[in-house]
N, CA, C and O atoms as a GROMACS GRO file, in nm:
protein
  592
    1UNK      N    1   5.925   5.899  11.613
    1UNK     CA    2   5.899   5.766  11.667
    1UNK      C    3   6.025   5.701  11.722
    1UNK      O    4   6.017   5.608  11.802
    2UNK      N    5   6.140   5.748  11.680
    2UNK     CA    6   6.264   5.688  11.726
    2UNK      C    7   6.298   5.558  11.656
    2UNK      O    8   6.389   5.488  11.699
    3UNK      N    9   6.226   5.526  11.550
    3UNK     CA   10   6.252   5.406  11.471
    3UNK      C   11   6.285   5.448  11.329
    3UNK      O   12   6.216   5.531  11.269
    4UNK      N   13   6.392   5.389  11.274
    4UNK     CA   14   6.442   5.430  11.143
    4UNK      C   15   6.469   5.308  11.057
    4UNK      O   16   6.514   5.205  11.107
    5UNK      N   17   6.441   5.319  10.930
    5UNK     CA   18   6.471   5.212  10.834
    5UNK      C   19   6.599   5.248  10.761
    5UNK      O   20   6.616   5.361  10.716
    6UNK      N   21   6.688   5.152  10.752
    6UNK     CA   22   6.816   5.170  10.686
    6UNK      C   23   6.805   5.116  10.543
    6UNK      O   24   6.758   5.004  10.523
    7UNK      N   25   6.849   5.194  10.447
    7UNK     CA   26   6.842   5.152  10.306
    7UNK      C   27   6.982   5.156  10.247
    7UNK      O   28   7.054   5.255  10.264
    8UNK      N   29   7.022   5.051  10.176
    8UNK     CA   30   7.154   5.053  10.111
    8UNK      C   31   7.158   5.156   9.999
    8UNK      O   32   7.060   5.174   9.926
    9UNK      N   33   7.272   5.223   9.986
    9UNK     CA   34   7.290   5.315   9.874
    9UNK      C   35   7.325   5.233   9.752
    9UNK      O   36   7.426   5.163   9.750
   10UNK      N   37   7.241   5.242   9.650
   10UNK     CA   38   7.260   5.160   9.532
   10UNK      C   39   7.212   5.237   9.410
   10UNK      O   40   7.113   5.310   9.417
   11UNK      N   41   7.282   5.221   9.300
   11UNK     CA   42   7.247   5.296   9.179
   11UNK      C   43   7.108   5.261   9.126
   11UNK      O   44   7.046   5.343   9.059
   12UNK      N   45   7.060   5.141   9.156
   12UNK     CA   46   6.928   5.101   9.109
   12UNK      C   47   6.819   5.121   9.214
   12UNK      O   48   6.701   5.106   9.184
   13UNK      N   49   6.858   5.156   9.335
   13UNK     CA   50   6.760   5.178   9.441
   13UNK      C   51   6.696   5.314   9.424
   13UNK      O   52   6.758   5.417   9.450
   14UNK      N   53   6.572   5.316   9.380
   14UNK     CA   54   6.505   5.443   9.350
   14UNK      C   55   6.506   5.536   9.470
   14UNK      O   56   6.522   5.657   9.454
   15UNK      N   57   6.491   5.481   9.590
   15UNK     CA   58   6.483   5.566   9.708
   15UNK      C   59   6.618   5.624   9.750
   15UNK      O   60   6.621   5.722   9.825
   16UNK      N   61   6.728   5.569   9.704
   16UNK     CA   62   6.860   5.618   9.746
   16UNK      C   63   6.949   5.663   9.631
   16UNK      O   64   7.063   5.701   9.654
   17UNK      N   65   6.898   5.659   9.509
   17UNK     CA   66   6.988   5.689   9.397
   17UNK      C   67   7.038   5.832   9.395
   17UNK      O   68   7.146   5.857   9.341
   18UNK      N   69   6.965   5.928   9.452
   18UNK     CA   70   7.016   6.065   9.459
   18UNK      C   71   7.144   6.070   9.543
   18UNK      O   72   7.237   6.144   9.510
   19UNK      N   73   7.150   5.992   9.649
   19UNK     CA   74   7.268   5.987   9.735
   19UNK      C   75   7.382   5.913   9.665
   19UNK      O   76   7.496   5.958   9.664
   20UNK      N   77   7.349   5.798   9.608
   20UNK     CA   78   7.448   5.717   9.538
   20UNK      C   79   7.511   5.795   9.424
   20UNK      O   80   7.633   5.796   9.408
   21UNK      N   81   7.428   5.859   9.345
   21UNK     CA   82   7.472   5.935   9.228
   21UNK      C   83   7.574   6.043   9.267
   21UNK      O   84   7.664   6.075   9.189
   22UNK      N   85   7.560   6.097   9.387
   22UNK     CA   86   7.648   6.204   9.433
   22UNK      C   87   7.767   6.152   9.512
   22UNK      O   88   7.841   6.230   9.574
   23UNK      N   89   7.787   6.021   9.511
   23UNK     CA   90   7.906   5.961   9.570
   23UNK      C   91   7.907   5.951   9.721
   23UNK      O   92   8.014   5.946   9.782
   24UNK      N   93   7.791   5.949   9.782
   24UNK     CA   94   7.787   5.940   9.927
   24UNK      C   95   7.822   5.799   9.973
   24UNK      O   96   7.797   5.701   9.902
   25UNK      N   97   7.879   5.789  10.090
   25UNK     CA   98   7.923   5.664  10.150
   25UNK      C   99   7.813   5.607  10.240
   25UNK      O  100   7.741   5.682  10.307
   26UNK      N  101   7.801   5.478  10.239
   26UNK     CA  102   7.701   5.407  10.318
   26UNK      C  103   7.758   5.380  10.458
   26UNK      O  104   7.852   5.302  10.472
   27UNK      N  105   7.703   5.442  10.560
   27UNK     CA  106   7.754   5.428  10.697
   27UNK      C  107   7.739   5.286  10.751
   27UNK      O  108   7.815   5.245  10.839
   28UNK      N  109   7.642   5.210  10.701
   28UNK     CA  110   7.622   5.074  10.750
   28UNK      C  111   7.704   4.972  10.672
   28UNK      O  112   7.710   4.855  10.710
   29UNK      N  113   7.768   5.014  10.565
   29UNK     CA  114   7.864   4.935  10.488
   29UNK      C  115   7.821   4.790  10.466
   29UNK      O  116   7.898   4.697  10.492
   30UNK      N  117   7.700   4.770  10.418
   30UNK     CA  118   7.654   4.636  10.385
   30UNK      C  119   7.597   4.557  10.501
   30UNK      O  120   7.549   4.446  10.480
   31UNK      N  121   7.601   4.610  10.620
   31UNK     CA  122   7.548   4.540  10.738
   31UNK      C  123   7.412   4.599  10.773
   31UNK      O  124   7.399   4.680  10.865
   32UNK      N  125   7.310   4.557  10.699
   32UNK     CA  126   7.178   4.617  10.714
   32UNK      C  127   7.092   4.535  10.808
   32UNK      O  128   7.077   4.414  10.790
   33UNK      N  129   7.034   4.600  10.908
   33UNK     CA  130   6.944   4.528  10.998
   33UNK      C  131   6.817   4.484  10.924
   33UNK      O  132   6.779   4.544  10.824
   34UNK      N  133   6.754   4.380  10.976
   34UNK     CA  134   6.633   4.327  10.913
   34UNK      C  135   6.512   4.418  10.932
   34UNK      O  136   6.422   4.418  10.849
   35UNK      N  137   6.511   4.493  11.037
   35UNK     CA  138   6.397   4.580  11.065
   35UNK      C  139   6.443   4.719  11.101
   35UNK      O  140   6.558   4.756  11.075
   36UNK      N  141   6.354   4.795  11.160
   36UNK     CA  142   6.391   4.931  11.197
   36UNK      C  143   6.496   4.931  11.308
   36UNK      O  144   6.508   4.836  11.386
   37UNK      N  145   6.572   5.040  11.315
   37UNK     CA  146   6.672   5.058  11.420
   37UNK      C  147   6.634   5.180  11.502
   37UNK      O  148   6.555   5.265  11.459
   38UNK      N  149   6.690   5.188  11.621
   38UNK     CA  150   6.666   5.302  11.708
   38UNK      C  151   6.784   5.398  11.708
   38UNK      O  152   6.881   5.379  11.635
   39UNK      N  153   6.774   5.499  11.792
   39UNK     CA  154   6.881   5.598  11.802
   39UNK      C  155   7.015   5.536  11.840
   39UNK      O  156   7.120   5.578  11.791
   40UNK      N  157   7.012   5.434  11.927
   40UNK     CA  158   7.136   5.373  11.973
   40UNK      C  159   7.215   5.311  11.858
   40UNK      O  160   7.336   5.328  11.849
   41UNK      N  161   7.144   5.239  11.771
   41UNK     CA  162   7.212   5.176  11.658
   41UNK      C  163   7.261   5.281  11.558
   41UNK      O  164   7.369   5.266  11.500
   42UNK      N  165   7.185   5.386  11.539
   42UNK     CA  166   7.232   5.497  11.454
   42UNK      C  167   7.358   5.559  11.514
   42UNK      O  168   7.452   5.592  11.441
   43UNK      N  169   7.360   5.574  11.644
   43UNK     CA  170   7.475   5.635  11.711
   43UNK      C  171   7.599   5.547  11.697
   43UNK      O  172   7.710   5.599  11.686
   44UNK      N  173   7.582   5.415  11.698
   44UNK     CA  174   7.697   5.326  11.677
   44UNK      C  175   7.758   5.346  11.538
   44UNK      O  176   7.880   5.344  11.523
   45UNK      N  177   7.674   5.364  11.437
   45UNK     CA  178   7.724   5.388  11.301
   45UNK      C  179   7.770   5.533  11.285
   45UNK      O  180   7.860   5.561  11.207
   46UNK      N  181   7.708   5.624  11.358
   46UNK     CA  182   7.735   5.768  11.358
   46UNK      C  183   7.762   5.823  11.217
   46UNK      O  184   7.873   5.866  11.188
   47UNK      N  185   7.661   5.821  11.131
   47UNK     CA  186   7.680   5.867  10.993
   47UNK      C  187   7.708   6.017  10.984
   47UNK      O  188   7.662   6.095  11.068
   48UNK      N  189   7.784   6.054  10.882
   48UNK     CA  190   7.810   6.196  10.856
   48UNK      C  191   7.683   6.266  10.809
   48UNK      O  192   7.663   6.384  10.837
   49UNK      N  193   7.598   6.192  10.739
   49UNK     CA  194   7.471   6.244  10.687
   49UNK      C  195   7.361   6.144  10.717
   49UNK      O  196   7.384   6.024  10.718
   50UNK      N  197   7.242   6.196  10.741
   50UNK     CA  198   7.124   6.112  10.755
   50UNK      C  199   7.026   6.158  10.648
   50UNK      O  200   6.990   6.276  10.643
   51UNK      N  201   6.984   6.066  10.564
   51UNK     CA  202   6.891   6.098  10.457
   51UNK      C  203   6.748   6.070  10.498
   51UNK      O  204   6.714   5.958  10.537
   52UNK      N  205   6.665   6.172  10.489
   52UNK     CA  206   6.522   6.156  10.514
   52UNK      C  207   6.456   6.131  10.379
   52UNK      O  208   6.408   6.223  10.313
   53UNK      N  209   6.454   6.005  10.340
   53UNK     CA  210   6.403   5.966  10.208
   53UNK      C  211   6.253   5.989  10.202
   53UNK      O  212   6.178   5.942  10.288
   54UNK      N  213   6.210   6.061  10.101
   54UNK     CA  214   6.069   6.091  10.082
   54UNK      C  215   6.027   6.224  10.142
   54UNK      O  216   5.920   6.275  10.109
   55UNK      N  217   6.110   6.282  10.230
   55UNK     CA  218   6.072   6.406  10.298
   55UNK      C  219   6.070   6.527  10.204
   55UNK      O  220   6.009   6.629  10.237
   56UNK      N  221   6.135   6.517  10.089
   56UNK     CA  222   6.133   6.628   9.994
   56UNK      C  223   5.995   6.645   9.932
   56UNK      O  224   5.951   6.757   9.905
   57UNK      N  225   5.928   6.534   9.910
   57UNK     CA  226   5.799   6.539   9.841
   57UNK      C  227   5.679   6.522   9.934
   57UNK      O  228   5.566   6.552   9.896
   58UNK      N  229   5.702   6.475  10.056
   58UNK     CA  230   5.588   6.447  10.144
   58UNK      C  231   5.568   6.551  10.253
   58UNK      O  232   5.470   6.543  10.327
   59UNK      N  233   5.658   6.648  10.264
   59UNK     CA  234   5.642   6.748  10.368
   59UNK      C  235   5.701   6.882  10.326
   59UNK      O  236   5.792   6.889  10.243
   60UNK      N  237   5.648   6.988  10.385
   60UNK     CA  238   5.704   7.120  10.362
   60UNK      C  239   5.834   7.132  10.441
   60UNK      O  240   5.865   7.045  10.523
   61UNK      N  241   5.908   7.237  10.417
   61UNK     CA  242   6.030   7.258  10.493
   61UNK      C  243   6.000   7.267  10.644
   61UNK      O  244   6.071   7.209  10.726
   62UNK      N  245   5.895   7.339  10.678
   62UNK     CA  246   5.858   7.356  10.819
   62UNK      C  247   5.820   7.222  10.881
   62UNK      O  248   5.858   7.193  10.994
   63UNK      N  249   5.744   7.141  10.809
   63UNK     CA  250   5.707   7.008  10.859
   63UNK      C  251   5.830   6.920  10.875
   63UNK      O  252   5.841   6.844  10.972
   64UNK      N  253   5.924   6.930  10.781
   64UNK     CA  254   6.048   6.853  10.790
   64UNK      C  255   6.124   6.891  10.917
   64UNK      O  256   6.171   6.803  10.990
   65UNK      N  257   6.136   7.019  10.944
   65UNK     CA  258   6.205   7.064  11.065
   65UNK      C  259   6.133   7.013  11.189
   65UNK      O  260   6.196   6.959  11.280
   66UNK      N  261   6.001   7.029  11.194
   66UNK     CA  262   5.922   6.989  11.311
   66UNK      C  263   5.921   6.838  11.331
   66UNK      O  264   5.935   6.791  11.444
   67UNK      N  265   5.904   6.762  11.223
   67UNK     CA  266   5.883   6.617  11.235
   67UNK      C  267   6.009   6.533  11.222
   67UNK      O  268   6.009   6.416  11.261
   68UNK      N  269   6.117   6.591  11.169
   68UNK     CA  270   6.240   6.513  11.150
   68UNK      C  271   6.357   6.574  11.229
   68UNK      O  272   6.417   6.506  11.312
   69UNK      N  273   6.388   6.699  11.204
   69UNK     CA  274   6.505   6.761  11.268
   69UNK      C  275   6.487   6.774  11.419
   69UNK      O  276   6.572   6.728  11.495
   70UNK      N  277   6.377   6.835  11.461
   70UNK     CA  278   6.358   6.859  11.604
   70UNK      C  279   6.354   6.732  11.689
   70UNK      O  280   6.411   6.733  11.798
   71UNK      N  281   6.290   6.623  11.644
   71UNK     CA  282   6.298   6.500  11.724
   71UNK      C  283   6.442   6.450  11.743
   71UNK      O  284   6.476   6.400  11.850
   72UNK      N  285   6.525   6.462  11.639
   72UNK     CA  286   6.667   6.425  11.656
   72UNK      C  287   6.733   6.515  11.759
   72UNK      O  288   6.802   6.467  11.848
   73UNK      N  289   6.711   6.645  11.747
   73UNK     CA  290   6.775   6.742  11.836
   73UNK      C  291   6.727   6.730  11.981
   73UNK      O  292   6.800   6.763  12.074
   74UNK      N  293   6.604   6.682  12.000
   74UNK     CA  294   6.546   6.673  12.133
   74UNK      C  295   6.566   6.538  12.199
   74UNK      O  296   6.527   6.518  12.314
   75UNK      N  297   6.628   6.444  12.129
   75UNK     CA  298   6.653   6.312  12.185
   75UNK      C  299   6.797   6.306  12.236
   75UNK      O  300   6.889   6.352  12.168
   76UNK      N  301   6.816   6.249  12.355
   76UNK     CA  302   6.949   6.243  12.416
   76UNK      C  303   7.052   6.176  12.325
   76UNK      O  304   7.165   6.224  12.315
   77UNK      N  305   7.014   6.066  12.260
   77UNK     CA  306   7.107   5.999  12.168
   77UNK      C  307   7.110   6.068  12.032
   77UNK      O  308   7.216   6.079  11.970
   78UNK      N  309   6.994   6.114  11.986
   78UNK     CA  310   6.987   6.180  11.856
   78UNK      C  311   7.076   6.302  11.848
   78UNK      O  312   7.141   6.326  11.746
   79UNK      N  313   7.081   6.380  11.955
   79UNK     CA  314   7.161   6.502  11.953
   79UNK      C  315   7.311   6.474  11.957
   79UNK      O  316   7.392   6.565  11.935
   80UNK      N  317   7.349   6.350  11.985
   80UNK     CA  318   7.492   6.313  11.984
   80UNK      C  319   7.540   6.271  11.845
   80UNK      O  320   7.661   6.260  11.822
   81UNK      N  321   7.448   6.248  11.753
   81UNK     CA  322   7.486   6.206  11.618
   81UNK      C  323   7.560   6.317  11.546
   81UNK      O  324   7.517   6.432  11.547
   82UNK      N  325   7.670   6.283  11.483
   82UNK     CA  326   7.748   6.382  11.407
   82UNK      C  327   7.663   6.452  11.303
   82UNK      O  328   7.673   6.573  11.286
   83UNK      N  329   7.580   6.376  11.232
   83UNK     CA  330   7.495   6.436  11.128
   83UNK      C  331   7.403   6.542  11.186
   83UNK      O  332   7.381   6.646  11.124
   84UNK      N  333   7.349   6.517  11.303
   84UNK     CA  334   7.258   6.613  11.367
   84UNK      C  335   7.337   6.734  11.415
   84UNK      O  336   7.294   6.848  11.395
   85UNK      N  337   7.450   6.712  11.480
   85UNK     CA  338   7.532   6.822  11.530
   85UNK      C  339   7.580   6.914  11.419
   85UNK      O  340   7.594   7.035  11.439
   86UNK      N  341   7.604   6.858  11.301
   86UNK     CA  342   7.657   6.936  11.189
   86UNK      C  343   7.549   6.984  11.092
   86UNK      O  344   7.581   7.040  10.987
   87UNK      N  345   7.423   6.963  11.127
   87UNK     CA  346   7.313   7.007  11.039
   87UNK      C  347   7.305   6.928  10.910
   87UNK      O  348   7.267   6.982  10.807
   88UNK      N  349   7.342   6.800  10.916
   88UNK     CA  350   7.348   6.717  10.796
   88UNK      C  351   7.238   6.611  10.789
   88UNK      O  352   7.264   6.499  10.746
   89UNK      N  353   7.118   6.646  10.830
   89UNK     CA  354   7.002   6.561  10.805
   89UNK      C  355   6.937   6.620  10.681
   89UNK      O  356   6.886   6.732  10.684
   90UNK      N  357   6.938   6.544  10.572
   90UNK     CA  358   6.898   6.598  10.442
   90UNK      C  359   6.771   6.531  10.390
   90UNK      O  360   6.739   6.418  10.424
   91UNK      N  361   6.699   6.606  10.306
   91UNK     CA  362   6.574   6.560  10.246
   91UNK      C  363   6.598   6.515  10.103
   91UNK      O  364   6.683   6.570  10.033
   92UNK      N  365   6.524   6.414  10.062
   92UNK     CA  366   6.531   6.370   9.922
   92UNK      C  367   6.395   6.316   9.880
   92UNK      O  368   6.303   6.302   9.961
   93UNK      N  369   6.384   6.286   9.750
   93UNK     CA  370   6.263   6.223   9.698
   93UNK      C  371   6.251   6.082   9.754
   93UNK      O  372   6.341   6.034   9.823
   94UNK      N  373   6.142   6.017   9.724
   94UNK     CA  374   6.116   5.887   9.784
   94UNK      C  375   6.121   5.770   9.688
   94UNK      O  376   6.164   5.784   9.573
   95UNK      N  377   6.078   5.658   9.736
   95UNK     CA  378   6.086   5.531   9.665
   95UNK      C  379   6.012   5.534   9.532
   95UNK      O  380   6.056   5.470   9.436
   96UNK      N  381   5.903   5.605   9.524
   96UNK     CA  382   5.821   5.601   9.404
   96UNK      C  383   5.840   5.722   9.313
   96UNK      O  384   5.754   5.751   9.230
   97UNK      N  385   5.950   5.794   9.329
   97UNK     CA  386   5.970   5.913   9.246
   97UNK      C  387   6.000   5.874   9.102
   97UNK      O  388   6.068   5.775   9.074
   98UNK      N  389   5.948   5.954   9.012
   98UNK     CA  390   5.975   5.937   8.870
   98UNK      C  391   6.090   6.027   8.829
   98UNK      O  392   6.156   6.086   8.915
   99UNK      N  393   6.115   6.039   8.700
   99UNK     CA  394   6.232   6.114   8.654
   99UNK      C  395   6.228   6.263   8.687
   99UNK      O  396   6.334   6.324   8.706
  100UNK      N  397   6.111   6.323   8.693
  100UNK     CA  398   6.105   6.466   8.724
  100UNK      C  399   6.137   6.490   8.870
  100UNK      O  400   6.220   6.576   8.902
  101UNK      N  401   6.074   6.417   8.959
  101UNK     CA  402   6.106   6.431   9.102
  101UNK      C  403   6.252   6.394   9.126
  101UNK      O  404   6.317   6.454   9.211
  102UNK      N  405   6.303   6.296   9.052
  102UNK     CA  406   6.444   6.258   9.065
  102UNK      C  407   6.536   6.376   9.036
  102UNK      O  408   6.639   6.392   9.102
  103UNK      N  409   6.501   6.459   8.938
  103UNK     CA  410   6.583   6.577   8.908
  103UNK      C  411   6.583   6.673   9.026
  103UNK      O  412   6.688   6.725   9.064
  104UNK      N  413   6.466   6.698   9.084
  104UNK     CA  414   6.457   6.787   9.201
  104UNK      C  415   6.529   6.725   9.321
  104UNK      O  416   6.596   6.796   9.397
  105UNK      N  417   6.515   6.594   9.339
  105UNK     CA  418   6.580   6.526   9.450
  105UNK      C  419   6.732   6.534   9.440
  105UNK      O  420   6.800   6.563   9.538
  106UNK      N  421   6.784   6.508   9.322
  106UNK     CA  422   6.929   6.515   9.303
  106UNK      C  423   6.979   6.657   9.327
  106UNK      O  424   7.083   6.676   9.391
  107UNK      N  425   6.906   6.756   9.278
  107UNK     CA  426   6.944   6.895   9.302
  107UNK      C  427   6.943   6.925   9.453
  107UNK      O  428   7.036   6.986   9.504
  108UNK      N  429   6.838   6.882   9.522
  108UNK     CA  430   6.826   6.909   9.666
  108UNK      C  431   6.940   6.844   9.744
  108UNK      O  432   7.002   6.909   9.828
  109UNK      N  433   6.968   6.717   9.716
  109UNK     CA  434   7.076   6.648   9.788
  109UNK      C  435   7.210   6.713   9.755
  109UNK      O  436   7.292   6.733   9.845
  110UNK      N  437   7.234   6.745   9.628
  110UNK     CA  438   7.360   6.808   9.589
  110UNK      C  439   7.382   6.938   9.667
  110UNK      O  440   7.492   6.963   9.715
  111UNK      N  441   7.279   7.019   9.679
  111UNK     CA  442   7.291   7.147   9.748
  111UNK      C  443   7.305   7.129   9.900
  111UNK      O  444   7.373   7.208   9.965
  112UNK      N  445   7.240   7.027   9.955
  112UNK     CA  446   7.250   7.004  10.099
  112UNK      C  447   7.385   6.945  10.138
  112UNK      O  448   7.436   6.975  10.246
  113UNK      N  449   7.442   6.863  10.052
  113UNK     CA  450   7.567   6.794  10.084
  113UNK      C  451   7.689   6.870  10.034
  113UNK      O  452   7.793   6.871  10.101
  114UNK      N  453   7.679   6.932   9.919
  114UNK     CA  454   7.792   7.001   9.857
  114UNK      C  455   7.758   7.148   9.827
  114UNK      O  456   7.761   7.188   9.711
  115UNK      N  457   7.727   7.228   9.931
  115UNK     CA  458   7.686   7.367   9.906
  115UNK      C  459   7.796   7.452   9.841
  115UNK      O  460   7.764   7.546   9.769
  116UNK      N  461   7.922   7.421   9.866
  116UNK     CA  462   8.030   7.499   9.804
  116UNK      C  463   8.032   7.480   9.653
  116UNK      O  464   8.067   7.572   9.579
  117UNK      N  465   7.995   7.362   9.607
  117UNK     CA  466   7.996   7.333   9.463
  117UNK      C  467   7.864   7.371   9.395
  117UNK      O  468   7.865   7.415   9.280
  118UNK      N  469   7.752   7.353   9.466
  118UNK     CA  470   7.622   7.368   9.401
  118UNK      C  471   7.535   7.482   9.456
  118UNK      O  472   7.426   7.505   9.405
  119UNK      N  473   7.582   7.552   9.557
  119UNK     CA  474   7.503   7.658   9.620
  119UNK      C  475   7.428   7.605   9.740
  119UNK      O  476   7.400   7.485   9.750
  120UNK      N  477   7.395   7.694   9.831
  120UNK     CA  478   7.324   7.657   9.954
  120UNK      C  479   7.182   7.611   9.924
  120UNK      O  480   7.116   7.663   9.834
  121UNK      N  481   7.136   7.515   9.999
  121UNK     CA  482   6.998   7.469   9.991
  121UNK      C  483   6.912   7.565  10.073
  121UNK      O  484   6.940   7.586  10.191
  122UNK      N  485   6.808   7.625  10.012
  122UNK     CA  486   6.729   7.725  10.084
  122UNK      C  487   6.627   7.668  10.182
  122UNK      O  488   6.570   7.742  10.262
  123UNK      N  489   6.603   7.538  10.176
  123UNK     CA  490   6.500   7.477  10.260
  123UNK      C  491   6.377   7.445  10.177
  123UNK      O  492   6.362   7.332  10.132
  124UNK      N  493   6.289   7.542  10.155
  124UNK     CA  494   6.173   7.517  10.069
  124UNK      C  495   6.214   7.490   9.924
  124UNK      O  496   6.299   7.561   9.869
  125UNK      N  497   6.155   7.390   9.862
  125UNK     CA  498   6.191   7.348   9.727
  125UNK      C  499   6.180   7.461   9.626
  125UNK      O  500   6.268   7.477   9.541
  126UNK      N  501   6.075   7.540   9.634
  126UNK     CA  502   6.052   7.644   9.535
  126UNK      C  503   6.139   7.768   9.550
  126UNK      O  504   6.125   7.862   9.472
  127UNK      N  505   6.229   7.770   9.647
  127UNK     CA  506   6.308   7.889   9.672
  127UNK      C  507   6.453   7.880   9.625
  127UNK      O  508   6.536   7.962   9.664
  128UNK      N  509   6.484   7.783   9.540
  128UNK     CA  510   6.619   7.776   9.484
  128UNK      C  511   6.632   7.894   9.387
  128UNK      O  512   6.554   7.905   9.292
  129UNK      N  513   6.730   7.984   9.410
  129UNK     CA  514   6.745   8.099   9.321
  129UNK      C  515   6.766   8.056   9.176
  129UNK      O  516   6.835   7.958   9.149
  130UNK      N  517   6.706   8.129   9.085
  130UNK     CA  518   6.710   8.091   8.944
  130UNK      C  519   6.852   8.067   8.894
  130UNK      O  520   6.875   7.972   8.819
  131UNK      N  521   6.946   8.149   8.932
  131UNK     CA  522   7.083   8.134   8.886
  131UNK      C  523   7.158   8.018   8.948
  131UNK      O  524   7.270   7.986   8.905
  132UNK      N  525   7.098   7.952   9.048
  132UNK     CA  526   7.164   7.839   9.116
  132UNK      C  527   7.094   7.706   9.089
  132UNK      O  528   7.131   7.605   9.149
  133UNK      N  529   6.996   7.705   9.002
  133UNK     CA  530   6.925   7.581   8.972
  133UNK      C  531   7.013   7.492   8.886
  133UNK      O  532   7.085   7.539   8.798
  134UNK      N  533   7.006   7.363   8.912
  134UNK     CA  534   7.092   7.268   8.840
  134UNK      C  535   7.028   7.218   8.710
  134UNK      O  536   7.092   7.145   8.634
  135UNK      N  537   6.906   7.257   8.684
  135UNK     CA  538   6.844   7.225   8.556
  135UNK      C  539   6.743   7.334   8.524
  135UNK      O  540   6.697   7.406   8.613
  136UNK      N  541   6.710   7.346   8.398
  136UNK     CA  542   6.622   7.451   8.347
  136UNK      C  543   6.476   7.411   8.366
  136UNK      O  544   6.426   7.323   8.295
  137UNK      N  545   6.408   7.475   8.460
  137UNK     CA  546   6.269   7.442   8.490
  137UNK      C  547   6.178   7.465   8.369
  137UNK      O  548   6.090   7.385   8.341
  138UNK      N  549   6.200   7.575   8.298
  138UNK     CA  550   6.115   7.606   8.184
  138UNK      C  551   6.132   7.502   8.073
  138UNK      O  552   6.035   7.460   8.011
  139UNK      N  553   6.256   7.461   8.049
  139UNK     CA  554   6.280   7.359   7.945
  139UNK      C  555   6.213   7.228   7.984
  139UNK      O  556   6.154   7.160   7.899
  140UNK      N  557   6.222   7.192   8.111
  140UNK     CA  558   6.156   7.071   8.159
  140UNK      C  559   6.004   7.082   8.138
  140UNK      O  560   5.942   6.987   8.091
  141UNK      N  561   5.947   7.195   8.173
  141UNK     CA  562   5.803   7.216   8.153
  141UNK      C  563   5.766   7.206   8.005
  141UNK      O  564   5.664   7.147   7.970
  142UNK      N  565   5.849   7.265   7.919
  142UNK     CA  566   5.824   7.256   7.775
  142UNK      C  567   5.822   7.111   7.728
  142UNK      O  568   5.735   7.072   7.650
  143UNK      N  569   5.916   7.033   7.774
  143UNK     CA  570   5.924   6.892   7.734
  143UNK      C  571   5.801   6.816   7.783
  143UNK      O  572   5.741   6.738   7.708
  144UNK      N  573   5.763   6.839   7.909
  144UNK     CA  574   5.645   6.773   7.965
  144UNK      C  575   5.520   6.810   7.885
  144UNK      O  576   5.432   6.727   7.865
  145UNK      N  577   5.515   6.935   7.839
  145UNK     CA  578   5.401   6.982   7.759
  145UNK      C  579   5.409   6.938   7.613
  145UNK      O  580   5.320   6.971   7.534
  146UNK      N  581   5.514   6.865   7.576
  146UNK     CA  582   5.528   6.816   7.439
  146UNK      C  583   5.591   6.914   7.343
  146UNK      O  584   5.591   6.891   7.222
  147UNK      N  585   5.645   7.023   7.394
  147UNK     CA  586   5.710   7.123   7.311
  147UNK      C  587   5.859   7.089   7.302
  147UNK      O  588   5.941   7.142   7.378
  148UNK      N  589   5.890   7.001   7.208
  148UNK     CA  590   6.028   6.957   7.193
  148UNK      C  591   6.103   7.049   7.100
  148UNK      O  592   6.221   7.029   7.074
   0.00000   0.00000   0.00000
């Protein structure tokens, strides 16, 4: 659509806490527009990373590429963004994520932003190699099932 909502990175902001937790910098530095912005305003801020909040849980990897990445790459202004040129449009959980999705979101953002420290992000959520997972899936399942 070419319209984007800017969200401040804040430790209490459920939709951005995965980014905040990992020490990411806010490209808009407290100057948040009242409504959506277009490619031109994004280009003025030229962020190192663009977070697609909610895209981790609302779309498959293929849908994310088709509906988020490709529109940036196919837009004259979008393709000039540093984040787009460097492959730094990242997916995360959304505003209504609970603690379990938050764990997956933090893992996904960590791998997309800091692959040297946490391993490469494979794209599809279920394809993180077992030895590179940042938390124990089986232990989490046991806890959810009440097996403490």
